[in-house]
C-alpha positions as CSV (number, residue, x, y, z in Angstrom):
1,M,-13.8,43.9,10.8
2,F,-12.9,40.6,12.4
3,F,-15.2,38.3,14.2
4,R,-13.9,35.8,16.6
5,K,-15.8,32.6,17.3
6,K,-16.7,32.3,21.0
7,S,-14.8,29.6,22.8
8,E,-17.3,26.9,23.3
9,T,-16.9,24.3,26.0
10,K,-17.2,20.9,24.6
11,T,-18.3,17.9,26.6
12,Y,-17.3,14.3,27.1
13,D,-18.8,11.6,29.3
14,S,-16.6,11.6,32.4
15,E,-18.2,8.4,33.7
16,K,-17.1,6.5,30.6
17,Q,-14.1,8.4,29.4
18,K,-11.0,10.1,30.8
19,P,-8.8,12.7,29.1
20,V,-5.3,11.4,28.2
21,L,-2.2,12.3,26.1
22,K,-1.1,9.5,23.9
23,C,2.6,9.9,23.5
24,S,4.9,8.2,21.0
25,I,8.1,6.8,22.4
26,C,9.8,7.0,19.0
27,N,9.2,10.6,17.8
28,G,7.7,12.3,20.9
29,E,4.4,13.1,19.1
30,Q,1.6,13.8,21.5
31,V,-2.1,13.5,20.7
32,A,-4.8,14.6,23.2
33,G,-8.0,12.6,23.4
34,F,-10.2,10.4,25.5
35,K,-9.7,6.8,26.7
36,D,-12.8,4.7,27.1
37,L,-12.7,3.4,30.7
38,H,-14.4,0.1,29.8
39,T,-12.8,-0.9,26.5
40,G,-9.5,1.0,26.6
41,A,-10.2,2.5,23.2
42,F,-8.6,5.9,22.5
43,E,-10.4,8.6,20.6
44,E,-8.1,11.3,19.1
45,M,-9.2,14.9,19.5
46,M,-6.1,17.1,18.6
47,L,-2.4,17.1,18.0
48,I,-0.4,18.7,20.9
49,R,2.7,20.5,19.6
50,N,3.3,22.7,22.6
51,A,2.0,23.8,26.0
52,S,-0.4,26.3,24.3
53,D,-2.1,23.4,22.4
54,L,-2.5,21.5,25.7
55,A,-3.9,24.5,27.4
56,S,-6.4,25.0,24.6
57,F,-7.5,21.3,24.7
58,K,-8.0,21.5,28.5
59,Q,-10.0,24.8,28.2
60,Q,-12.2,23.4,25.4
61,Y,-13.3,20.4,27.5
62,G,-13.2,22.1,30.9
63,I,-10.4,19.9,32.2
64,E,-8.6,20.9,35.3
65,G,-5.3,19.5,36.6
66,D,-2.8,17.2,34.9
67,V,-3.7,15.0,31.9
68,E,-2.3,11.4,32.2
69,K,0.2,10.3,29.5
70,I,-0.1,6.9,28.0
71,Y,2.4,5.2,25.7
């Protein structure tokens, strides 16, 4: 018998942070996370290898629409 963990919606402070994809110009690697709106600091959450990973990130945090890319 298999048990699946329920998908939990995680939260972030949308007044202080915004979701972004940090992309490498050199190798194309993409990391999803949150950028602090006041300091510009980036907090990594997960590696994005494909569209499915990005969809999972957006679902986990309740993000709708496009996620800005930063380099």
